[in-house]
C-alpha positions, 0 to 999 in steps of 0.5 A: 183329766182321765187319770189311770191311777185313780179308781172310784176316787181312790188310788191303787197303791201298787207299791209301798216304798219305805222312807228309809230302808233300814231292814235291808241293810240289817239283813245284809249284815245279820251274821256280822251284827250277831257275831259282834253282839254275841261277843259283847254278851260273852264278855259282859262289859256293857259299859265302856267295853273293848268295842268302845275303844275299837270303834273310836280308833276306827272312826279316827282312821275313817275321818282322819281326825286325831281324836274321837270320843264316843258318847250316848247321842248326837245331842250329848256330843254337842252338849259335852263339846260346849261344856269342854269349851266352858260355854255358859251364862253370858256367852253367845253361840252363833248357829242356824235356825234351820236345823233340828232342835238339838243344835240350839237346845244344848246352847240354852241348856248351858245358859248361853244365848243362841245367835241365829244367822240365816241360811243359803236359799239353795243349799239350806246351810248357814250363810257364811257371808252373814256370820261375821256381822253376828259376832260380838264380844260375847261370842264364844263359838260357831256351830254350823250344821252340815244339813241334809248330808252336805258340809257348809262353807267351813273354810270361810267360817274357820277363817272368821273364827281364827280372826276373832279367837272363836271355836267352831263345832261342826254339827255333822249329825247328817253328814258322816261320810261326806267330803269337803275340799278333800277332807272328811266331814268331822275333820274340817274344824277344831271340833265336830259332832255326829249322831248314830241315830238309826236313820243317820248315814251311819246308824246304830240300833238306838242312840249314839254319837261321837265327838271329833277334835284335833285338840288333845286338851279338849279330847281329854275334857270330853272323855272326863265329862262323859263319865260324870267329870271323872279323871279317875275312879271317884275323882270328879275334877269337873262337872260332867254327865252320864254320856257314855255310848253303850258297848252294844251300840258300839258293836252295832256300828262296828258291824255296820262299818263293814258296809259303810263305804259301799253305802256312801257310794250308793248314796252318791249315785242315788243322789246324783240320779235324783238330781238329774231326774229332778232337773229333767222335770223342772223340780227345784232341789237342794244344790250341792257345791262343786268342791264337796259332796253330800251323803244325802241323809235326806233328799230334799226338794222345794215344792209349793202347796206342800201338804197337797203334794204330800197327800197325793204322793202318800196315796201312791205309796210314796212317803215324804217328810219335812226337815224342817217345818218351823225354824228354831227362832219361831219355835214357842220355847225359843222365839224370844231368843231371835227375831225371825224377821232377820232370817227370812230365807229360813222362814221361806224355805221352811214352808217349801222343803220336802224330803223324798225316800232315800237310803242306800238300798233304794231301788232305781226302779222305785226312784224312777217311780217316785220321780214319775209320780211327783212329776204327775202330781206337780203337773196336775196343779195347773188344774183343780185336783180331783178329790 
């Protein structure tokens, strides 16, 4: 095949598209970011300064959740939430094996046992129809993950939890800003956790996170746990951790909130544009259900011969990533905790998922280029690829 992009065995890279464009957003908010950070430098309250409460109030208003507690990371948010519920040795927590390691890591750190439930093949979110069969007398909580920016079937999961007297913690690290049946992610269950890691839909300049809840008792417990279990200065009423979100990082998120509504809108537009283009060229993609949207923390498709596709796209200046290549119940540190044969969908999609460049500032012409080259690469697999 005569390929105009190939010259002497190498491709001319006419552009280099960032996988996530963080620079453009920071440049657009430079004045606000600088003003917010200067304010912290002026008052010098680097830990639990006034920006912490201001951010918590802003996030409550944005999500509709009655309580918000900022913490040092999304991982810490999950850990503190489980600690507030008293989860520990002998307890079981139901979750998905197809997610980032933090979801399961915190369960094991507390001495509890993760119980893995398989995911849906089209959304990659936990399959709510399989959850009830996993409930035992030792089950304390369910942690569904809002993967790739889309909330899973929380109505069904919440109903099961209510029936069996369990707590639900939405792992919303990838879905902040998304909606589900008219409600915001982080306000669709009794407890929710999100992350402000830089690449997330709402990110800071380091680590940060937040816990949301509708329960005042849980909220107070989380506040105490994040400051070493203190109920007042040097009075430690429970076991805690050093889990506070730095004031400077709160200031960064406050500045970035100014642009967040626009960014969510752009994510929705770009995600739908990607969807239409993928459907046109016949590429399988993660599906979104009609009663919810997605903030497309990643834009993920399904491909065969993934390594080959990635290499071909990279040669054209298109970076890709895999979220996630190995299910958690197949990871060396965790495989003894769950039989991967019981989660065949997770095992299958882990070999096929591939994420494309996605961020609010992705140019439509760059998106068109990505899809065009993807289509060329996949089409060429009907014949041997030139090396």
